[in-house]
MARVEX-489051 format. One record per residue (C-alpha): residue number from 0; residue in three letters; x, y, z. Coordinates in steps of 0.5 Angstrom, whole numbers, always signed. Example, Ala and Ser with C-alpha at 12.3 -4.5 7.8 and 13.67 -1.06 7.14 Angstrom:
// residues 2
R   gupa   loti       X       Y       Z
R      0    ALA     +25      -9     +16
R      1    SER     +27      -2     +14
//
This chain:
// residues 483
R   gupa   loti       X       Y       Z
R      0    MET    +213    +492    -140
R      1    ARG    +212    +496    -147
R      2    ALA    +205    +495    -151
R      3    GLN    +206    +490    -157
R      4    LEU    +203    +490    -164
R      5    ILE    +203    +483    -167
R      6    LEU    +201    +483    -175
R      7    ASP    +200    +477    -179
R      8    CYS    +201    +479    -186
R      9    GLY    +204    +476    -192
R     10    GLY    +199    +471    -194
R     11    ARG    +192    +472    -196
R     12    VAL    +189    +474    -190
R     13    LEU    +191    +480    -185
R     14    SER    +190    +480    -178
R     15    ALA    +193    +484    -172
R     16    LEU    +193    +483    -165
R     17    LEU    +195    +489    -159
R     18    VAL    +198    +486    -153
R     19    THR    +197    +492    -148
R     20    ALA    +203    +494    -143
R     21    ASP    +199    +491    -137
R     22    GLY    +198    +484    -142
R     23    GLN    +191    +485    -144
R     24    GLN    +190    +482    -151
R     25    VAL    +186    +486    -156
R     26    PRO    +184    +484    -163
R     27    CYS    +185    +490    -168
R     28    SER    +178    +490    -172
R     29    GLN    +177    +494    -179
R     30    ASP    +170    +497    -181
R     31    ILE    +168    +494    -188
R     32    ARG    +161    +496    -190
R     33    PHE    +159    +497    -183
R     34    VAL    +161    +490    -181
R     35    ALA    +167    +490    -176
R     36    ALA    +172    +485    -179
R     37    ARG    +177    +481    -174
R     38    TYR    +181    +478    -181
R     39    VAL    +181    +482    -187
R     40    SER    +183    +479    -194
R     41    ALA    +189    +482    -197
R     42    ASP    +188    +481    -204
R     43    LEU    +188    +486    -209
R     44    LEU    +184    +486    -215
R     45    TYR    +185    +490    -222
R     46    GLU    +179    +492    -226
R     47    PRO    +182    +492    -233
R     48    ARG    +175    +495    -236
R     49    VAL    +177    +501    -233
R     50    ALA    +183    +503    -237
R     51    GLU    +179    +501    -243
R     52    ALA    +174    +507    -243
R     53    GLU    +174    +512    -248
R     54    ASP    +175    +518    -243
R     55    PHE    +181    +514    -239
R     56    ILE    +187    +518    -239
R     57    TRP    +193    +514    -235
R     58    GLU    +197    +521    -233
R     59    ASP    +191    +524    -230
R     60    ALA    +189    +518    -226
R     61    LEU    +196    +516    -224
R     62    GLU    +197    +524    -221
R     63    THR    +191    +523    -217
R     64    VAL    +193    +516    -214
R     65    ALA    +200    +520    -213
R     66    LYS    +197    +525    -208
R     67    ALA    +193    +520    -204
R     68    THR    +195    +518    -197
R     69    ALA    +194    +512    -194
R     70    ARG    +187    +513    -191
R     71    ASP    +184    +515    -198
R     72    PHE    +189    +511    -202
R     73    PHE    +184    +505    -205
R     74    GLN    +179    +510    -206
R     75    ARG    +183    +514    -210
R     76    ALA    +186    +508    -214
R     77    ARG    +179    +506    -216
R     78    ARG    +181    +511    -222
R     79    ILE    +186    +506    -225
R     80    GLY    +182    +500    -223
R     81    LEU    +185    +498    -217
R     82    ARG    +180    +494    -212
R     83    ARG    +179    +491    -205
R     84    PRO    +175    +485    -205
R     85    TRP    +169    +488    -202
R     86    ASP    +169    +494    -206
R     87    ALA    +162    +494    -209
R     88    GLN    +165    +496    -216
R     89    ALA    +169    +489    -216
R     90    SER    +166    +485    -221
R     91    GLU    +167    +477    -222
R     92    ARG    +172    +479    -228
R     93    ALA    +177    +483    -224
R     94    LEU    +184    +480    -224
R     95    LEU    +188    +478    -218
R     96    LEU    +194    +481    -217
R     97    ALA    +200    +479    -214
R     98    SER    +202    +481    -207
R     99    PRO    +207    +487    -206
R    100    LEU    +211    +482    -201
R    101    ALA    +211    +477    -206
R    102    VAL    +213    +481    -212
R    103    LEU    +219    +484    -208
R    104    SER    +221    +477    -206
R    105    SER    +222    +475    -214
R    106    ALA    +229    +475    -216
R    107    VAL    +226    +477    -223
R    108    ALA    +223    +483    -221
R    109    LEU    +229    +485    -217
R    110    THR    +234    +484    -223
R    111    ASP    +229    +489    -228
R    112    ARG    +232    +496    -227
R    113    ALA    +226    +500    -228
R    114    ALA    +222    +495    -223
R    115    ARG    +228    +496    -218
R    116    ALA    +227    +503    -218
R    117    SER    +220    +504    -217
R    118    LEU    +218    +497    -214
R    119    PRO    +219    +499    -207
R    120    ARG    +216    +506    -207
R    121    VAL    +209    +503    -210
R    122    ALA    +210    +497    -206
R    123    MET    +210    +501    -199
R    124    ALA    +204    +505    -201
R    125    LEU    +200    +499    -202
R    126    LEU    +202    +496    -196
R    127    ASP    +202    +502    -192
R    128    ALA    +194    +503    -194
R    129    MET    +193    +496    -193
R    130    LEU    +196    +496    -186
R    131    ASP    +193    +503    -184
R    132    PRO    +186    +501    -181
R    133    ALA    +191    +497    -176
R    134    PHE    +195    +503    -175
R    135    SER    +188    +507    -174
R    136    PHE    +186    +502    -169
R    137    LEU    +192    +504    -165
R    138    ALA    +191    +512    -166
R    139    GLU    +184    +512    -164
R    140    ARG    +186    +509    -157
R    141    GLN    +191    +514    -156
R    142    ILE    +197    +510    -156
R    143    ALA    +203    +513    -159
R    144    PHE    +207    +509    -164
R    145    ALA    +213    +510    -161
R    146    GLU    +211    +507    -155
R    147    ILE    +209    +500    -158
R    148    ASP    +214    +494    -160
R    149    PRO    +211    +492    -167
R    150    ILE    +212    +484    -169
R    151    VAL    +211    +482    -176
R    152    ILE    +209    +475    -178
R    153    LEU    +211    +473    -185
R    154    PRO    +212    +466    -189
R    155    ALA    +219    +464    -189
R    156    GLN    +220    +465    -196
R    157    VAL    +218    +472    -196
R    158    GLY    +225    +475    -198
R    159    ARG    +230    +480    -195
R    160    HIS    +228    +486    -200
R    161    ALA    +220    +485    -198
R    162    ARG    +222    +485    -190
R    163    LEU    +227    +492    -191
R    164    VAL    +221    +495    -194
R    165    LEU    +216    +493    -189
R    166    GLN    +222    +496    -184
R    167    LYS    +222    +502    -187
R    168    LEU    +214    +503    -187
R    169    PHE    +214    +502    -180
R    170    ARG    +220    +507    -178
R    171    ARG    +216    +512    -182
R    172    ARG    +210    +511    -178
R    173    GLY    +214    +513    -172
R    174    PHE    +215    +506    -169
R    175    ARG    +221    +502    -167
R    176    PRO    +224    +497    -173
R    177    PRO    +219    +491    -172
R    178    ALA    +222    +484    -170
R    179    ILE    +220    +480    -176
R    180    VAL    +218    +472    -174
R    181    SER    +217    +467    -179
R    182    ARG    +210    +464    -179
R    183    ASP    +213    +457    -178
R    184    LEU    +216    +459    -171
R    185    ALA    +210    +464    -169
R    186    ALA    +205    +458    -170
R    187    ALA    +210    +453    -166
R    188    VAL    +211    +458    -160
R    189    ALA    +204    +457    -158
R    190    ARG    +207    +450    -155
R    191    ILE    +211    +455    -150
R    192    ASP    +208    +452    -144
R    193    GLU    +210    +444    -146
R    194    PRO    +216    +440    -145
R    195    PRO    +222    +441    -150
R    196    GLY    +221    +437    -156
R    197    GLU    +219    +438    -164
R    198    CYS    +213    +439    -168
R    199    LEU    +211    +440    -175
R    200    VAL    +208    +446    -178
R    201    LEU    +204    +446    -185
R    202    ASP    +204    +453    -188
R    203    ALA    +201    +454    -195
R    204    SER    +202    +459    -200
R    205    ASP    +198    +460    -207
R    206    GLU    +202    +455    -210
R    207    HIS    +205    +450    -206
R    208    LEU    +205    +447    -199
R    209    HIS    +211    +448    -194
R    210    LEU    +212    +444    -188
R    211    HIS    +217    +446    -183
R    212    ARG    +220    +441    -177
R    213    VAL    +221    +446    -171
R    214    SER    +225    +444    -165
R    215    ILE    +223    +446    -158
R    216    GLU    +229    +447    -153
R    217    GLY    +231    +450    -146
R    218    GLY    +230    +450    -139
R    219    GLU    +225    +453    -134
R    220    ASN    +227    +460    -136
R    221    GLU    +229    +460    -143
R    222    ARG    +225    +457    -149
R    223    ARG    +229    +456    -156
R    224    PHE    +225    +455    -162
R    225    ARG    +229    +453    -168
R    226    THR    +227    +451    -175
R    227    LEU    +231    +444    -177
R    228    ALA    +228    +443    -184
R    229    SER    +224    +445    -189
R    230    THR    +220    +442    -195
R    231    THR    +216    +444    -200
R    232    TRP    +211    +440    -204
R    233    PRO    +209    +443    -210
R    234    ALA    +202    +445    -213
R    235    LEU    +199    +443    -206
R    236    GLY    +198    +450    -204
R    237    TRP    +191    +454    -204
R    238    ASN    +190    +454    -211
R    239    HIS    +190    +447    -211
R    240    TRP    +185    +446    -205
R    241    SER    +181    +451    -208
R    242    ALA    +180    +448    -214
R    243    ARG    +178    +441    -211
R    244    ILE    +173    +445    -206
R    245    ALA    +170    +448    -212
R    246    GLU    +169    +441    -216
R    247    ALA    +166    +438    -209
R    248    LEU    +161    +444    -210
R    249    HIS    +160    +443    -217
R    250    VAL    +162    +450    -219
R    251    THR    +167    +452    -223
R    252    ALA    +174    +454    -220
R    253    THR    +175    +462    -221
R    254    ALA    +178    +468    -218
R    255    ALA    +171    +470    -216
R    256    PHE    +170    +463    -212
R    257    ASP    +177    +464    -209
R    258    ARG    +174    +471    -206
R    259    ALA    +168    +468    -204
R    260    LEU    +171    +463    -200
R    261    ILE    +176    +467    -197
R    262    SER    +170    +472    -195
R    263    LEU    +167    +466    -192
R    264    LEU    +173    +464    -188
R    265    THR    +175    +471    -185
R    266    GLY    +167    +473    -184
R    267    SER    +169    +480    -188
R    268    PRO    +163    +482    -193
R    269    ASP    +164    +481    -200
R    270    SER    +158    +481    -206
R    271    LEU    +160    +474    -208
R    272    LYS    +159    +471    -201
R    273    PRO    +152    +469    -201
R    274    ARG    +153    +464    -206
R    275    LEU    +157    +460    -201
R    276    THR    +155    +458    -194
R    277    HIS    +159    +454    -188
R    278    GLY    +153    +449    -189
R    279    ALA    +155    +448    -197
R    280    LEU    +162    +447    -195
R    281    GLN    +160    +442    -189
R    282    SER    +156    +438    -194
R    283    ALA    +160    +437    -199
R    284    LEU    +167    +436    -196
R    285    ASP    +165    +430    -192
R    286    ASP    +168    +424    -190
R    287    ALA    +168    +421    -197
R    288    TRP    +172    +428    -199
R    289    VAL    +177    +427    -194
R    290    ALA    +178    +420    -195
R    291    ALA    +179    +421    -203
R    292    GLN    +184    +427    -202
R    293    ARG    +188    +423    -197
R    294    ASN    +188    +417    -202
R    295    GLU    +191    +422    -208
R    296    ILE    +197    +425    -203
R    297    ALA    +198    +418    -200
R    298    GLY    +205    +417    -202
R    299    ARG    +207    +424    -200
R    300    LEU    +204    +423    -193
R    301    ARG    +208    +417    -192
R    302    GLU    +214    +421    -193
R    303    ILE    +212    +425    -187
R    304    ASP    +215    +422    -180
R    305    VAL    +210    +425    -175
R    306    SER    +211    +419    -170
R    307    GLY    +211    +423    -163
R    308    LEU    +210    +430    -167
R    309    ARG    +205    +435    -166
R    310    VAL    +202    +437    -172
R    311    LEU    +200    +445    -173
R    312    PHE    +197    +449    -178
R    313    ALA    +198    +456    -180
R    314    GLY    +195    +460    -186
R    315    GLU    +188    +461    -188
R    316    LEU    +188    +454    -192
R    317    PHE    +187    +450    -186
R    318    ALA    +182    +454    -183
R    319    LEU    +177    +449    -186
R    320    ASP    +176    +443    -182
R    321    ALA    +176    +438    -188
R    322    VAL    +183    +440    -190
R    323    ARG    +186    +440    -183
R    324    ALA    +183    +433    -183
R    325    VAL    +186    +431    -190
R    326    PHE    +193    +432    -186
R    327    GLY    +191    +428    -180
R    328    GLY    +188    +434    -176
R    329    ASN    +183    +432    -172
R    330    GLY    +178    +438    -174
R    331    VAL    +178    +441    -167
R    332    THR    +183    +447    -164
R    333    GLY    +183    +451    -158
R    334    THR    +185    +457    -162
R    335    PRO    +182    +459    -169
R    336    VAL    +187    +457    -174
R    337    LEU    +187    +465    -177
R    338    ASP    +189    +467    -170
R    339    GLN    +195    +461    -169
R    340    ALA    +201    +465    -171
R    341    ALA    +199    +472    -168
R    342    GLY    +196    +468    -162
R    343    GLY    +202    +464    -161
R    344    ILE    +207    +470    -160
R    345    ALA    +202    +473    -156
R    346    GLY    +202    +467    -151
R    347    ALA    +210    +467    -151
R    348    LEU    +210    +475    -149
R    349    ARG    +205    +473    -143
R    350    TRP    +210    +467    -141
R    351    LEU    +216    +472    -142
R    352    ARG    +212    +477    -137
R    353    ALA    +211    +472    -132
R    354    ALA    +219    +472    -130
R    355    GLU    +224    +478    -131
R    356    GLU    +229    +472    -132
R    357    ARG    +226    +469    -138
R    358    GLN    +228    +469    -145
R    359    LEU    +225    +467    -152
R    360    VAL    +230    +466    -158
R    361    LEU    +227    +464    -165
R    362    VAL    +232    +461    -170
R    363    PRO    +229    +461    -177
R    364    GLY    +235    +456    -179
R    365    GLY    +237    +454    -186
R    366    GLY    +244    +457    -189
R    367    LEU    +246    +460    -196
R    368    ARG    +243    +457    -202
R    369    VAL    +243    +458    -210
R    370    ASN    +238    +457    -214
R    371    ASN    +240    +452    -220
R    372    PHE    +233    +454    -224
R    373    HIS    +232    +446    -225
R    374    GLY    +228    +445    -218
R    375    GLU    +233    +445    -213
R    376    ALA    +236    +450    -208
R    377    ILE    +244    +448    -207
R    378    GLU    +247    +449    -201
R    379    LEU    +253    +453    -201
R    380    VAL    +254    +454    -193
R    381    SER    +250    +450    -188
R    382    PRO    +248    +452    -181
R    383    GLU    +254    +449    -178
R    384    GLN    +259    +452    -183
R    385    LEU    +257    +459    -181
R    386    PRO    +262    +464    -177
R    387    ALA    +261    +464    -170
R    388    ALA    +259    +471    -166
R    389    GLY    +264    +476    -168
R    390    GLU    +268    +472    -173
R    391    ALA    +268    +472    -181
R    392    CYS    +269    +466    -186
R    393    PHE    +270    +466    -193
R    394    VAL    +267    +460    -198
R    395    GLU    +269    +459    -205
R    396    THR    +266    +454    -210
R    397    ASP    +266    +453    -218
R    398    LEU    +260    +453    -222
R    399    ARG    +259    +450    -229
R    400    PHE    +253    +451    -233
R    401    ALA    +251    +446    -239
R    402    GLY    +248    +449    -246
R    403    GLU    +251    +453    -251
R    404    ALA    +245    +458    -252
R    405    ALA    +244    +460    -245
R    406    LYS    +249    +465    -244
R    407    SER    +245    +470    -240
R    408    PHE    +242    +468    -233
R    409    VAL    +240    +471    -226
R    410    MET    +245    +468    -220
R    411    HIS    +239    +467    -215
R    412    LEU    +242    +467    -208
R    413    GLN    +237    +465    -202
R    414    TRP    +237    +463    -195
R    415    GLY    +233    +458    -192
R    416    ALA    +233    +450    -190
R    417    ASP    +229    +448    -196
R    418    GLN    +232    +444    -202
R    419    THR    +226    +447    -206
R    420    PRO    +227    +454    -209
R    421    GLU    +220    +456    -207
R    422    GLY    +221    +455    -200
R    423    ASN    +227    +459    -199
R    424    ALA    +227    +467    -198
R    425    THR    +231    +471    -203
R    426    LEU    +237    +475    -201
R    427    CYS    +240    +478    -207
R    428    ALA    +239    +477    -215
R    429    MET    +245    +478    -220
R    430    PRO    +244    +478    -227
R    431    LEU    +250    +475    -231
R    432    GLU    +252    +474    -238
R    433    LEU    +258    +469    -239
R    434    ARG    +263    +469    -244
R    435    ARG    +262    +465    -250
R    436    ASP    +269    +461    -249
R    437    SER    +267    +459    -242
R    438    ASN    +261    +456    -238
R    439    ASP    +265    +456    -232
R    440    LEU    +264    +461    -226
R    441    ARG    +267    +462    -219
R    442    LEU    +263    +464    -214
R    443    SER    +266    +467    -207
R    444    VAL    +262    +469    -201
R    445    HIS    +265    +473    -195
R    446    LEU    +261    +472    -189
R    447    ARG    +261    +476    -182
R    448    ARG    +257    +475    -176
R    449    SER    +255    +481    -171
R    450    ARG    +258    +480    -164
R    451    SER    +251    +479    -162
R    452    GLY    +251    +473    -166
R    453    ARG    +244    +475    -169
R    454    ARG    +246    +478    -176
R    455    LEU    +250    +476    -182
R    456    HIS    +253    +480    -187
R    457    GLY    +255    +477    -193
R    458    THR    +259    +480    -200
R    459    VAL    +258    +475    -206
R    460    GLU    +263    +476    -212
R    461    ALA    +262    +472    -219
R    462    ARG    +268    +471    -223
R    463    MET    +269    +469    -230
R    464    ALA    +275    +465    -233
R    465    ARG    +282    +469    -232
R    466    GLY    +279    +473    -226
R    467    VAL    +274    +478    -229
R    468    VAL    +269    +480    -224
R    469    ALA    +262    +479    -227
R    470    ALA    +257    +481    -221
R    471    GLN    +258    +483    -214
R    472    ALA    +252    +484    -209
R    473    GLN    +251    +485    -201
R    474    PHE    +246    +482    -197
R    475    ALA    +245    +482    -189
R    476    GLU    +240    +476    -186
R    477    GLU    +237    +476    -179
R    478    LEU    +240    +469    -175
R    479    GLU    +235    +470    -169
R    480    VAL    +230    +474    -165
R    481    ARG    +231    +475    -158
R    482    ARG    +226    +477    -153
//
């Protein structure tokens, strides 16, 4: 079999795992200030004081960055104030930038003409520089990129445009197009040797906590993992828990504290790390702290029917034993949480190698939704309504908008299984301007499924009164990954 490179990205930590052609698992490491780091912070920092200097000239600095390669990108980007967390020049005042994948997943960014023209190019340059150490790890071992099958693990809410940029990046590097797997499914496949059943995967973004119910089906030589339902708990993500941990340590929750916490969890160097230790965390996040946090979210915990379910954790937040304990984890895991997703995929590949007739199918689940910008993602097409392989269907619905002032808005189409917009992936965003004499809009969706059944193509058309076309858009979505 071919070698595989498994990259877990999209969160605040990057990790990579190489599975060689003979089945060996080799963690990819990166040298940071003479320390080999298995996990690396994905944070990007900006030093505004750099641009405030009297002799700073934006045109000259940008020209320097434009000439940068992936290998020296961050070294040159220091001239415009861009830093990595372990950069010795990064101060406590440095601002945390949104990740390129998060920005590319934003409906607002996609509707801005200037941003839409430059964002993919800028985001690709940033991502290429961030992933370059993993690619260099392969090159140092003289492994041809064309002989490797890349697998990229992303949170379920990373949008279609972000994934397209990643795919283009890998093709430019000489890889085959990567298989993209949502992190909830990647964590669930760690249970591939267990009998069929269901599990609950918890994954946290910066702002929110995402819960995914995943089914495990199949016989002796087939395993099928499918996301049945997803739920988002607003304001219970990394930022919430970072603030709670800071309170327990009697310090102020700041971006600098976040950096130190991530550095401690990943084991990578950071100038602020000595202010925080594992001993201090264990002392502050004791049983009393865990009980207090459980009491605070007791109502939400009761909403989870976990009877008979295995609860799995994905993402850097749950690398803390105390946070896992708040949600019912026992604090002990056979695989480090930061390796849970990549390790799950690696285990699934090992299971596949055991017999040629074996097959693995990963189905993200969900359907087509529209964001009503009132905290809901309304389902337009459910999974059961999707066309069969090789077939097409047509869906039409009328939408009515209340209010006199809001005539301009963005029609935000999503893909996912979550009733909350923050838990779904952006498919496309269409700027619309309603006529003054009408608040009605007719939305028409044409869907066509590929013959293999793995991909869905869609065309969306929004019409105002009297059939006037207000906007059109096209999209494509991967319905499953087969190996």
